[in-house]
C-alpha positions in Angstrom: 61.1 86.8 -0.5 62.5 88.4 -3.6 65.3 86.6 -5.4 67.8 88.9 -7.0 70.9 88.2 -9.4 73.1 91.3 -9.4 75.6 91.4 -12.3 78.8 93.6 -11.7 80.4 94.5 -15.1 83.6 96.4 -15.8 87.1 96.2 -16.8 90.0 94.5 -14.8 90.7 96.7 -11.7 87.6 98.5 -11.7 86.6 97.3 -8.4 84.1 94.5 -9.4 85.0 91.8 -7.0 85.3 94.3 -4.0 81.9 95.8 -4.8 80.3 92.4 -5.2 81.7 91.4 -1.7 80.2 94.6 -0.2 76.8 93.7 -1.7 76.8 90.2 0.1 75.1 87.1 -0.8 76.5 84.3 -2.9 79.3 85.7 -4.9 81.0 84.1 -8.1 83.4 85.0 -10.9 85.2 83.2 -13.6 88.5 84.0 -12.0 87.6 81.8 -9.0 87.9 78.9 -11.3 91.7 79.5 -11.5 92.4 79.6 -7.6 94.2 76.2 -6.7 93.8 74.5 -3.4 96.4 76.8 -1.8 94.7 79.9 -2.7 97.1 80.8 -5.4 95.7 82.4 -8.6 96.8 80.2 -11.7 95.2 81.8 -14.7 95.2 79.6 -17.8 93.9 81.2 -21.1 93.0 77.7 -22.6 90.6 77.0 -19.9 88.7 80.2 -20.0 85.4 78.8 -21.4 85.6 76.2 -18.8 85.8 79.1 -16.2 82.8 80.8 -17.5 80.8 77.4 -17.6 81.7 76.8 -14.1 80.5 80.3 -13.0 77.4 80.0 -14.8 76.9 76.4 -13.3 77.4 77.5 -9.6 74.9 80.3 -10.3 72.5 77.8 -11.6 72.9 75.5 -8.7 72.4 78.3 -6.2 69.2 79.2 -8.2 67.9 75.7 -7.9 68.6 76.0 -4.1 66.7 79.5 -4.3 69.4 81.4 -2.5 68.0 84.7 -2.2 70.7 87.0 -3.4 73.4 86.1 -5.8 76.1 88.4 -7.3 78.4 87.5 -10.4 81.3 90.0 -11.2 82.9 89.4 -14.4 84.1 91.9 -17.2 80.8 91.3 -19.3 82.0 93.6 -22.2 79.6 92.1 -24.7 76.1 91.2 -24.6 76.6 87.6 -25.5 78.6 87.1 -22.4 75.9 88.3 -20.0 72.9 86.6 -21.8 73.1 83.2 -20.1 72.7 84.7 -16.7 69.5 86.6 -17.9 68.2 83.2 -19.0 68.9 81.7 -15.8 67.2 84.6 -13.9 64.1 84.1 -16.1 64.0 80.4 -15.7 64.3 80.3 -11.9 62.4 83.5 -11.2 65.3 86.0 -10.2 65.1 89.8 -10.7 68.2 90.9 -12.3 70.3 94.2 -11.7 73.2 95.0 -13.7 75.8 97.4 -12.4 78.7 98.9 -14.2 81.8 99.3 -12.0 84.2 102.1 -13.0 87.7 102.6 -11.6 87.5 106.0 -10.0 89.6 105.1 -7.2 92.8 104.1 -8.7 92.2 100.5 -8.2 95.0 97.9 -9.1 94.8 95.3 -11.8 95.4 92.5 -9.4 95.5 89.9 -12.4 98.2 91.8 -14.2 95.9 92.0 -17.4 98.2 93.5 -20.0 97.3 97.3 -20.8 96.6 96.6 -24.5 94.1 93.9 -23.5 92.5 96.3 -21.1 92.1 99.0 -24.0 90.6 96.3 -26.2 88.0 95.6 -23.4 87.3 99.3 -23.1 86.9 99.8 -26.9 84.3 96.9 -27.1 82.4 97.6 -23.9 78.8 97.6 -24.6 77.1 100.1 -22.1 73.4 99.6 -22.8 72.6 95.9 -22.2 
């Protein structure tokens, strides 16, 4: 059975999480790190590196267990942000698909990322990774 890692990229509110859930399989995103035991989202910018390390660790754990379908949805605006996932895929024999999700549906920015931060992400978004 072919093992796949699908990476969904896009700015906040583009629909990455929704699309990732539609794809099925094991789904992770750094934002999951900030969900407390009661299901509340408690973002803490000082822990963003920890959140991404957690996300990568979860993906690696699933690759060790050879889950056939893993999906990661994060902004991935720059190449260095996505590189660890390519390295994991190579190490564990996963075929990688990258998908850019665009907000063409009027989706809501559920994490209330400020517009100036979203614009910064749009400005630095590297399309050809």
